[in-house]
C-alpha positions in Angstrom: -103.8 -7.6 -192.3 -101.5 -4.7 -192.9 -101.7 -3.1 -196.3 -98.7 -0.8 -196.3 -95.1 -1.1 -195.3 -95.6 1.4 -192.5 -98.6 -0.6 -191.2 -96.5 -3.7 -191.2 -93.7 -2.0 -189.3 -96.2 -0.6 -186.8 -97.5 -4.1 -186.3 -94.0 -5.5 -185.7 -93.3 -2.8 -183.2 -96.6 -3.3 -181.4 -95.8 -7.0 -181.0 -92.4 -6.1 -179.5 -93.9 -3.6 -177.1 -96.7 -6.0 -176.1 -94.1 -8.7 -175.2 -92.0 -6.3 -173.2 -95.1 -4.9 -171.4 -96.3 -8.4 -170.5 -92.9 -9.3 -169.1 -92.9 -6.1 -166.9 -96.4 -6.7 -165.7 -95.7 -10.3 -164.8 -92.7 -9.4 -162.8 -94.7 -6.6 -161.1 -97.5 -8.9 -160.1 -95.1 -11.5 -158.7 -93.4 -8.8 -156.6 -96.7 -7.4 -155.3 -97.7 -11.0 -154.4 -94.5 -11.4 -152.5 -95.2 -8.3 -150.4 -98.7 -9.5 -149.5 -97.5 -13.0 -148.6 -94.8 -11.6 -146.3 -97.5 -9.5 -144.7 -99.8 -12.4 -144.1 -96.9 -14.4 -142.6 -96.2 -11.3 -140.4 -92.5 -11.3 -141.5 -91.8 -7.6 -141.2 -88.2 -7.7 -142.6 -89.2 -9.6 -145.7 -92.2 -7.4 -146.2 -90.0 -4.3 -146.0 -87.5 -5.6 -148.6 -90.2 -6.9 -150.9 -92.0 -3.5 -150.6 -88.8 -1.7 -151.6 -88.4 -3.8 -154.7 -92.1 -3.6 -155.6 -92.0 0.2 -155.3 -89.0 0.3 -157.6 -90.7 -1.9 -160.2 -93.9 0.1 -160.0 -92.1 3.3 -160.6 -90.1 1.9 -163.5 -93.3 0.5 -165.1 -95.0 3.9 -164.8 -92.0 5.6 -166.3 -92.0 3.2 -169.3 -95.7 3.8 -169.8 -96.7 0.2 -169.0 -99.0 1.3 -166.3 -100.4 4.8 -165.5 -98.4 6.8 -163.0 -101.5 7.2 -160.7 -102.0 3.4 -160.8 -98.4 3.0 -159.6 -98.8 5.6 -156.9 -102.0 4.0 -155.7 -100.4 0.6 -155.5 -97.3 1.9 -153.6 -99.6 3.7 -151.1 -101.7 0.7 -150.4 -98.8 -1.7 -150.1 -97.0 0.7 -147.8 -100.1 1.1 -145.6 -100.4 -2.7 -145.2 -96.8 -3.2 -144.4 -96.9 -0.4 -141.8 -99.9 -2.0 -140.1 -97.9 -5.3 -139.6 -94.9 -3.5 -138.2 
């Protein structure tokens, strides 16, 4: 329980940030799943477009601080590698 006004405000802000971060992560995971599903179906065109969207979302999440920049870079590299194998 917060004891001061500043602690109460920090708590409110943390709740807002957590909600935003959860939304970003959920969208991110969904898009990564879409890339992997397109790869397993061997649909190269769909995999390429999904990869492009996933890369954009990963970079945005890293810029916002939702995930670490190296985490985003690692995901992009691995997804790109799997898409290139199917092509």
